Residue, then its C-alpha position, 0 to 999 in steps of 0.5 A: r921434478g920442478l922442486a930438484q931443478y930450482v934445487a940443482g940451479d935451473p930456475d927456468a927449467s923449475f919455472a916450466s915445470f911448476t907453471r905445467a902442474l899448476e896447469l894441470d892441477r887447475q885441470l884437475g881440480d887440485r886445489h891443493g896442488e895448485a896452492l903449492a905450484l903458485a907457492r912455488l912459482g912466487e919463490i922462484e920469481s921473488d929470488r930472480g928479483h920480480g919482485e911484482a910478479a912474485l906478489v901477485l903470485l904468493q898473494q894468489a897462493v896464500p888463501l888457497l894455502a889457507a883454505t887447503g890447511q897449509r898453514s907451514e906452506e901459508a906461513s912460507a908465502q907470508l914470509l916472502i910477501g914480507n921480503v918482497h917488500y922488504m927489498a921493495s922499500t914497503h915498509p908498512q906491508a913488509i910488517e904487516a905481512y911478516q907478522r901475520a907470519q910470525a902469527l902463523h907460526e907461533a900457532l904452530g909452534d914453530r919458534a925457530n921460524v918466530a926467531i925468524d920472523l921477528l928478526d926480519l920484523g925488526h930489519a923493517y921497523l929499523d929500516a922505517g925508522q923506527p928503533e923503539p920497535a926494533l930493539q923489542s923485535y931483535q930483544q925477542s929474537q933474539a930471546i926465542a934464538h937462544s931458547v932453541s940453540s938457533t945460533v946464527t939468527e940469535a947472532k943476527a939478533q943480536v946486531g939488530i940489538g946494537l945497531a937499534l940502540r945505535k940508532l937511540d943513542r943508548t951506544a954503551e949498550a950498543v957495545p955489548a950487544f955487537a961483542a955478544a953478536v961476535a962470539l956467537y959467529r964464534q961459536a957457528a963458525n960463521r966467518d962471514g957473519l964474524r966479519g960482519a959484528l967486526s965491522k960494526 
């Protein structure tokens, strides 16, 4: 019910439903359900812009998800932790969380999400003033996204490559990366992405 409410755009009702589910799971000793409820509550708080509250919930969820073998959910929670830290400009913690998410997705063989983890890792490195590791992360993201036909992720990675090269004063090399991003966004019929790439 809580998930349906969340998808329907009612985060308050969803939060209340997952809070009740969490209480019931704890009463029943259902650690599997407790872990999922904590993760969902953390996701809702993150989406509502309540970063500190989201971190408290997600950091409770992660060890329970690991203990109950919910590795995909654990990876998603780590990615969310990274996003919260990124939005708060606490880049070292964001980098660590994205790396944990990447390792989990790699173990699961989920290459599409590995590409997303590497993309986010590139953003964190770039905003932390580290363009060289940012470039490496973007290049790895682009290669993996291309291999699994994740066109939009590949386009975003190409934009990141261009931005990192520009930060490294390699402007001539950045131009083809932005051009590649434009072509990929056109292929995906992604107008917002296309406008952003053209503005670079």
